[in-house]
SEBA-593983 format. One record per atom (N, C-alpha, C): residue in one letter; atom name; y negated, z negated, x negated. Coordinates in nm, 3 decimals, decimal comma. Atoms other than C-alpha are relative to their C-alpha. Layout:
BEGIN
PT|A|CA|Y|Z|X .
...
This chain:
BEGIN
PT|M|N|0,054|0,077|-0,111 .
PT|M|CA|1,575|1,475|-3,659 .
PT|M|C|-0,011|-0,147|-0,042 .
PT|S|N|0,020|0,139|0,042 .
PT|S|CA|1,427|1,133|-3,726 .
PT|S|C|0,034|-0,096|0,113 .
PT|V|N|-0,032|0,104|-0,097 .
PT|V|CA|1,537|0,817|-3,553 .
PT|V|C|-0,127|-0,078|0,029 .
PT|M|N|0,120|0,073|-0,039 .
PT|M|CA|1,265|0,641|-3,359 .
PT|M|C|0,020|-0,150|-0,021 .
PT|S|N|-0,004|0,145|0,013 .
PT|S|CA|1,182|0,281|-3,436 .
PT|S|C|-0,019|-0,063|0,139 .
PT|D|N|0,022|0,070|-0,126 .
PT|D|CA|1,170|0,019|-3,161 .
PT|D|C|-0,147|0,011|0,042 .
PT|E|N|0,143|-0,009|-0,030 .
PT|E|CA|0,790|0,027|-3,185 .
PT|E|C|-0,036|0,139|0,054 .
PT|Q|N|0,026|-0,136|-0,047 .
PT|Q|CA|0,787|0,406|-3,142 .
PT|Q|C|0,054|0,021|0,142 .
PT|I|N|-0,057|-0,009|-0,134 .
PT|I|CA|1,014|0,378|-2,837 .
PT|I|C|-0,094|-0,070|0,099 .
PT|Y|N|0,094|0,076|-0,085 .
PT|Y|CA|0,781|0,113|-2,688 .
PT|Y|C|-0,126|0,083|0,025 .
PT|D|N|0,123|-0,081|-0,013 .
PT|D|CA|0,476|0,333|-2,757 .
PT|D|C|0,024|0,122|0,089 .
PT|E|N|-0,033|-0,116|-0,084 .
PT|E|CA|0,651|0,632|-2,595 .
PT|E|C|0,009|-0,041|0,147 .
PT|I|N|-0,008|0,050|-0,137 .
PT|I|CA|0,727|0,426|-2,283 .
PT|I|C|-0,140|-0,021|0,057 .
PT|V|N|0,139|0,023|-0,044 .
PT|V|CA|0,361|0,318|-2,260 .
PT|V|C|-0,069|0,134|0,024 .
PT|S|N|0,061|-0,133|-0,013 .
PT|S|CA|0,253|0,680|-2,312 .
PT|S|C|0,048|0,071|0,128 .
PT|I|N|-0,055|-0,062|-0,121 .
PT|I|CA|0,485|0,802|-2,033 .
PT|I|C|-0,061|-0,065|0,125 .
PT|I|N|0,054|0,071|-0,116 .
PT|I|CA|0,364|0,533|-1,791 .
PT|I|C|-0,147|0,031|0,020 .
PT|N|N|0,144|-0,027|-0,011 .
PT|N|CA|-0,003|0,594|-1,869 .
PT|N|C|-0,033|0,147|0,019 .
PT|G|N|0,026|-0,143|-0,006 .
PT|G|CA|0,029|0,973|-1,885 .
PT|G|C|0,052|0,070|0,124 .
PT|N|N|-0,057|-0,058|-0,122 .
PT|N|CA|0,206|1,027|-1,551 .
PT|N|C|-0,029|-0,092|0,117 .
PT|R|N|0,034|0,084|-0,114 .
PT|R|CA|0,091|0,907|-1,212 .
PT|R|C|0,122|-0,074|0,054 .
PT|I|N|-0,123|0,063|-0,048 .
PT|I|CA|0,451|0,838|-1,105 .
PT|I|C|0,108|0,019|-0,106 .
PT|A|N|-0,105|-0,004|0,102 .
PT|A|CA|0,717|0,748|-1,362 .
PT|A|C|0,116|-0,087|0,047 .
PT|L|N|-0,122|0,070|-0,037 .
PT|L|CA|1,074|0,647|-1,285 .
PT|L|C|0,091|-0,010|-0,121 .
PT|F|N|-0,098|0,025|0,105 .
PT|F|CA|1,292|0,490|-1,551 .
PT|F|C|0,130|-0,034|0,069 .
PT|M|N|-0,123|0,009|-0,078 .
PT|M|CA|1,648|0,528|-1,431 .
PT|M|C|0,121|0,025|-0,088 .
PT|K|N|-0,126|-0,034|0,066 .
PT|K|CA|2,011|0,560|-1,530 .
PT|K|C|0,037|0,140|0,047 .
PT|G|N|-0,027|-0,140|-0,033 .
PT|G|CA|2,075|0,933|-1,543 .
PT|G|C|-0,128|0,074|0,033 .
PT|T|N|0,113|-0,083|-0,041 .
PT|T|CA|1,849|1,195|-1,391 .
PT|T|C|0,001|0,011|0,153 .
PT|P|N|-0,003|-0,018|-0,146 .
PT|P|CA|1,742|1,267|-1,032 .
PT|P|C|0,109|0,096|0,045 .
PT|E|N|-0,104|-0,097|-0,033 .
PT|E|CA|1,984|1,561|-1,035 .
PT|E|C|0,140|-0,057|-0,022 .
PT|E|N|-0,130|0,060|0,032 .
PT|E|CA|2,267|1,355|-1,187 .
PT|E|C|-0,017|-0,149|-0,029 .
PT|P|N|0,016|0,144|0,022 .
PT|P|CA|2,206|0,984|-1,132 .
PT|P|C|0,132|-0,063|-0,044 .
PT|R|N|-0,119|0,067|0,051 .
PT|R|CA|2,447|0,751|-1,310 .
PT|R|C|0,012|-0,141|0,057 .
PT|C|N|-0,002|0,132|-0,062 .
PT|C|CA|2,388|0,451|-1,083 .
PT|C|C|-0,051|0,017|0,143 .
PT|G|N|0,041|-0,011|-0,140 .
PT|G|CA|2,356|0,409|-0,707 .
PT|G|C|-0,143|-0,044|0,025 .
PT|F|N|0,138|0,048|-0,018 .
PT|F|CA|2,031|0,213|-0,733 .
PT|F|C|-0,100|0,105|-0,048 .
PT|S|N|0,087|-0,106|0,052 .
PT|S|CA|1,873|0,483|-0,950 .
PT|S|C|-0,001|0,119|0,094 .
PT|A|N|-0,010|-0,113|-0,094 .
PT|A|CA|1,999|0,750|-0,709 .
PT|A|C|-0,087|-0,023|0,122 .
PT|R|N|0,077|0,029|-0,121 .
PT|R|CA|1,835|0,576|-0,412 .
PT|R|C|-0,151|0,010|-0,024 .
PT|V|N|0,144|-0,008|0,027 .
PT|V|CA|1,494|0,543|-0,577 .
PT|V|C|-0,042|0,145|-0,023 .
PT|A|N|0,030|-0,142|0,022 .
PT|A|CA|1,500|0,904|-0,699 .
PT|A|C|-0,002|0,075|0,133 .
PT|E|N|-0,007|-0,064|-0,131 .
PT|E|CA|1,600|1,011|-0,348 .
PT|E|C|-0,127|-0,027|0,081 .
PT|R|N|0,123|0,034|-0,073 .
PT|R|CA|1,300|0,827|-0,198 .
PT|R|C|-0,118|0,081|-0,052 .
PT|L|N|0,109|-0,079|0,058 .
PT|L|CA|1,066|1,005|-0,439 .
PT|L|C|0,013|0,147|0,038 .
PT|L|N|-0,023|-0,140|-0,038 .
PT|L|CA|1,224|1,344|-0,368 .
PT|L|C|-0,032|0,021|0,148 .
PT|E|N|0,030|-0,009|-0,144 .
PT|E|CA|1,202|1,279|0,009 .
PT|E|C|-0,151|0,002|0,023 .
PT|A|N|0,145|0,008|-0,016 .
PT|A|CA|0,832|1,197|-0,033 .
PT|A|C|-0,069|0,127|-0,050 .
PT|G|N|0,057|-0,125|0,049 .
PT|G|CA|0,778|1,530|-0,208 .
PT|G|C|-0,107|-0,018|-0,106 .
PT|V|N|0,101|0,025|0,103 .
PT|V|CA|0,577|1,376|-0,490 .
PT|V|C|0,051|0,047|-0,136 .
PT|E|N|-0,036|-0,034|0,137 .
PT|E|CA|0,569|1,491|-0,850 .
PT|E|C|0,020|-0,130|-0,077 .
PT|F|N|-0,024|0,118|0,082 .
PT|F|CA|0,719|1,238|-1,086 .
PT|F|C|0,078|0,038|-0,123 .
PT|I|N|-0,082|-0,017|0,119 .
PT|I|CA|0,867|1,210|-1,430 .
PT|I|C|0,110|-0,103|0,006 .
PT|A|N|-0,114|0,091|0,005 .
PT|A|CA|1,211|1,059|-1,464 .
PT|A|C|0,047|-0,009|-0,145 .
PT|V|N|-0,047|0,024|0,136 .
PT|V|CA|1,330|0,903|-1,789 .
PT|V|C|0,137|-0,067|0,008 .
PT|D|N|-0,136|0,054|0,006 .
PT|D|CA|1,700|0,845|-1,851 .
PT|D|C|0,004|-0,108|-0,107 .
PT|I|N|-0,004|0,110|0,096 .
PT|I|CA|1,740|0,504|-2,016 .
PT|I|C|0,133|-0,010|-0,074 .
PT|L|N|-0,134|0,016|0,055 .
PT|L|CA|2,106|0,558|-2,107 .
PT|L|C|0,023|0,055|-0,141 .
PT|P|N|-0,031|-0,054|0,132 .
PT|P|CA|2,088|0,770|-2,425 .
PT|P|C|-0,013|-0,099|-0,116 .
PT|D|N|0,021|0,097|0,108 .
PT|D|CA|1,966|0,474|-2,636 .
PT|D|C|-0,025|-0,136|0,064 .
PT|P|N|0,018|0,131|-0,062 .
PT|P|CA|2,007|0,107|-2,537 .
PT|P|C|-0,136|-0,064|-0,030 .
PT|R|N|0,132|0,055|0,034 .
PT|R|CA|1,675|0,034|-2,707 .
PT|R|C|-0,106|0,043|0,101 .
PT|I|N|0,096|-0,041|-0,103 .
PT|I|CA|1,495|0,227|-2,431 .
PT|I|C|-0,009|-0,109|0,106 .
PT|R|N|-0,001|0,107|-0,100 .
PT|R|CA|1,601|-0,037|-2,179 .
PT|R|C|-0,063|-0,127|-0,057 .
PT|Q|N|0,056|0,120|0,062 .
PT|Q|CA|1,515|-0,317|-2,422 .
PT|Q|C|-0,152|0,007|-0,007 .
PT|Q|N|0,145|-0,014|0,015 .
PT|Q|CA|1,166|-0,183|-2,487 .
PT|Q|C|-0,069|0,011|0,136 .
PT|L|N|0,054|-0,007|-0,135 .
PT|L|CA|1,109|-0,104|-2,119 .
PT|L|C|-0,014|-0,140|0,058 .
PT|T|N|0,004|0,138|-0,048 .
PT|T|CA|1,196|-0,463|-2,030 .
PT|T|C|-0,107|-0,079|-0,074 .
PT|A|N|0,105|0,068|0,077 .
PT|A|CA|0,968|-0,586|-2,309 .
PT|A|C|-0,138|0,034|0,056 .
PT|F|N|0,129|-0,043|-0,055 .
PT|F|CA|0,684|-0,382|-2,157 .
PT|F|C|-0,024|-0,058|0,139 .
PT|S|N|0,020|0,030|-0,142 .
PT|S|CA|0,739|-0,461|-1,789 .
PT|S|C|0,034|-0,143|0,039 .
PT|S|N|-0,055|0,132|-0,034 .
PT|S|CA|0,904|-0,805|-1,800 .
PT|S|C|0,088|0,006|0,125 .
PT|W|N|-0,089|-0,021|-0,113 .
PT|W|CA|1,137|-0,662|-1,534 .
PT|W|C|0,138|0,028|-0,057 .
PT|P|N|-0,127|-0,009|0,073 .
PT|P|CA|1,504|-0,705|-1,632 .
PT|P|C|0,095|0,111|0,042 .
PT|T|N|-0,097|-0,097|-0,050 .
PT|T|CA|1,673|-0,435|-1,426 .
PT|T|C|-0,060|0,140|0,011 .
PT|T|N|0,041|-0,137|-0,028 .
PT|T|CA|1,659|-0,061|-1,373 .
PT|T|C|0,067|0,042|0,128 .
PT|P|N|0,116|-0,081|0,035 .
PT|P|CA|1,551|0,154|-1,209 .
PT|P|C|-0,130|-0,081|0,006 .
PT|Q|N|0,134|0,055|-0,008 .
PT|Q|CA|1,183|0,077|-1,259 .
PT|Q|C|-0,095|0,113|0,036 .
PT|L|N|0,095|-0,100|-0,048 .
PT|L|CA|0,918|0,270|-1,068 .
PT|L|C|-0,142|-0,047|-0,031 .
PT|F|N|0,141|0,026|0,031 .
PT|F|CA|0,560|0,285|-1,196 .
PT|F|C|-0,084|0,103|0,072 .
PT|V|N|0,097|-0,089|-0,064 .
PT|V|CA|0,270|0,432|-0,998 .
PT|V|C|-0,137|-0,037|-0,054 .
PT|S|N|0,133|0,019|0,059 .
PT|S|CA|-0,070|0,474|-1,163 .
PT|S|C|0,000|-0,114|-0,101 .
PT|G|N|-0,009|0,097|0,108 .
PT|G|CA|0,043|0,258|-1,454 .
PT|G|C|0,048|-0,139|0,041 .
PT|E|N|-0,039|0,132|-0,050 .
PT|E|CA|0,155|-0,033|-1,235 .
PT|E|C|0,146|0,000|0,042 .
PT|L|N|-0,140|0,013|-0,041 .
PT|L|CA|0,513|-0,151|-1,192 .
PT|L|C|0,005|-0,029|0,150 .
PT|I|N|-0,022|0,023|-0,143 .
PT|I|CA|0,609|-0,116|-0,826 .
PT|I|C|0,124|-0,087|0,017 .
PT|G|N|-0,121|0,080|-0,004 .
PT|G|CA|0,959|-0,253|-0,881 .
PT|G|C|0,124|0,086|-0,012 .
PT|G|N|-0,129|-0,066|0,006 .
PT|G|CA|1,323|-0,162|-0,859 .
PT|G|C|0,044|0,046|0,136 .
PT|C|N|-0,056|-0,059|-0,121 .
PT|C|CA|1,551|-0,033|-0,588 .
PT|C|C|-0,027|-0,084|0,124 .
PT|D|N|0,020|0,085|-0,119 .
PT|D|CA|1,528|-0,332|-0,352 .
PT|D|C|-0,143|0,006|0,050 .
PT|I|N|0,141|-0,003|-0,039 .
PT|I|CA|1,148|-0,329|-0,355 .
PT|I|C|-0,036|0,137|0,056 .
PT|V|N|0,028|-0,136|-0,050 .
PT|V|CA|1,130|0,050|-0,314 .
PT|V|C|0,059|0,018|0,139 .
PT|E|N|-0,062|-0,012|-0,133 .
PT|E|CA|1,374|0,033|-0,022 .
PT|E|C|-0,076|-0,081|0,104 .
PT|E|N|0,078|0,082|-0,093 .
PT|E|CA|1,174|-0,249|0,139 .
PT|E|C|-0,133|0,068|0,035 .
PT|L|N|0,125|-0,071|-0,024 .
PT|L|CA|0,849|-0,055|0,097 .
PT|L|C|0,022|0,123|0,088 .
PT|H|N|-0,032|-0,116|-0,082 .
PT|H|CA|1,015|0,252|0,247 .
PT|H|C|0,027|-0,043|0,145 .
PT|A|N|-0,037|0,047|-0,134 .
PT|A|CA|1,156|0,054|0,542 .
PT|A|C|-0,122|-0,045|0,081 .
PT|N|N|0,117|0,047|-0,076 .
PT|N|CA|0,819|-0,098|0,631 .
PT|N|C|-0,114|0,101|0,001 .
PT|G|N|0,098|-0,108|-0,008 .
PT|G|CA|0,632|0,231|0,586 .
PT|G|C|-0,107|-0,002|-0,107 .
PT|E|N|0,105|0,010|0,102 .
PT|E|CA|0,428|0,128|0,282 .
PT|E|C|0,019|0,097|-0,117 .
PT|L|N|-0,027|-0,083|0,118 .
PT|L|CA|0,596|0,353|0,024 .
PT|L|C|-0,081|0,128|0,002 .
PT|A|N|0,073|-0,126|-0,009 .
PT|A|CA|0,434|0,674|0,148 .
PT|A|C|-0,146|-0,020|-0,042 .
PT|G|N|0,138|0,027|0,037 .
PT|G|CA|0,090|0,518|0,112 .
PT|G|C|-0,017|-0,025|-0,149 .
PT|I|N|0,005|0,027|0,145 .
PT|I|CA|0,162|0,394|-0,240 .
PT|I|C|0,015|0,129|-0,079 .
PT|L|N|-0,026|-0,126|0,072 .
PT|L|CA|0,288|0,737|-0,342 .
PT|L|C|-0,104|0,106|0,025 .
PT|A|N|0,101|-0,100|-0,034 .
PT|A|CA|-0,001|0,927|-0,181 .
PT|A|C|-0,091|0,021|-0,121 .
PT|A|N|0,076|-0,036|0,120 .
PT|A|CA|-0,202|1,111|-0,446 .
PT|A|C|-0,133|-0,072|-0,013 .
PT|D|N|0,132|0,062|0,008 .
PT|D|CA|-0,531|0,945|-0,355 .
PT|D|C|0,005|-0,153|0,015 .
PT|A|N|-0,012|0,144|-0,021 .
PT|A|CA|-0,393|0,593|-0,312 .
PT|A|C|0,013|-0,072|-0,133 .
PT|P|N|-0,023|0,080|0,120 .
PT|P|CA|-0,426|0,328|-0,580 .
PT|P|C|0,136|-0,069|0,010 .
PT|A|N|-0,128|0,071|0,000 .
PT|A|CA|-0,103|0,157|-0,681 .
PT|A|C|-0,020|-0,143|0,048 .
PT|G|N|-0,005|0,139|-0,037 .
PT|G|CA|-0,008|-0,182|-0,542 .
PT|G|C|-0,096|-0,034|0,106 .
């Protein structure tokens, strides 16, 4: 098994974001979150019944580094819809509270 370079990790992150309508970078998995903020965002996506890919950033600290390099967002979780960063837990919770999250997640809605 070969070790990925930082550039390969960055390219994989870009590929995941561009190749999936909804991508969540989180600590742990939706089934076994390793952080309360990650758990809340995953829960919102599961409640919405949308298909999404979840990427655990914990196995290699370079995943977080390269994700931050891509998004310029320093914290996780990070939710992307249609290639656009929506934000982290606070933003997702705010969008949910004001009713906007469902529209953003709707299959025919553009992000942002």
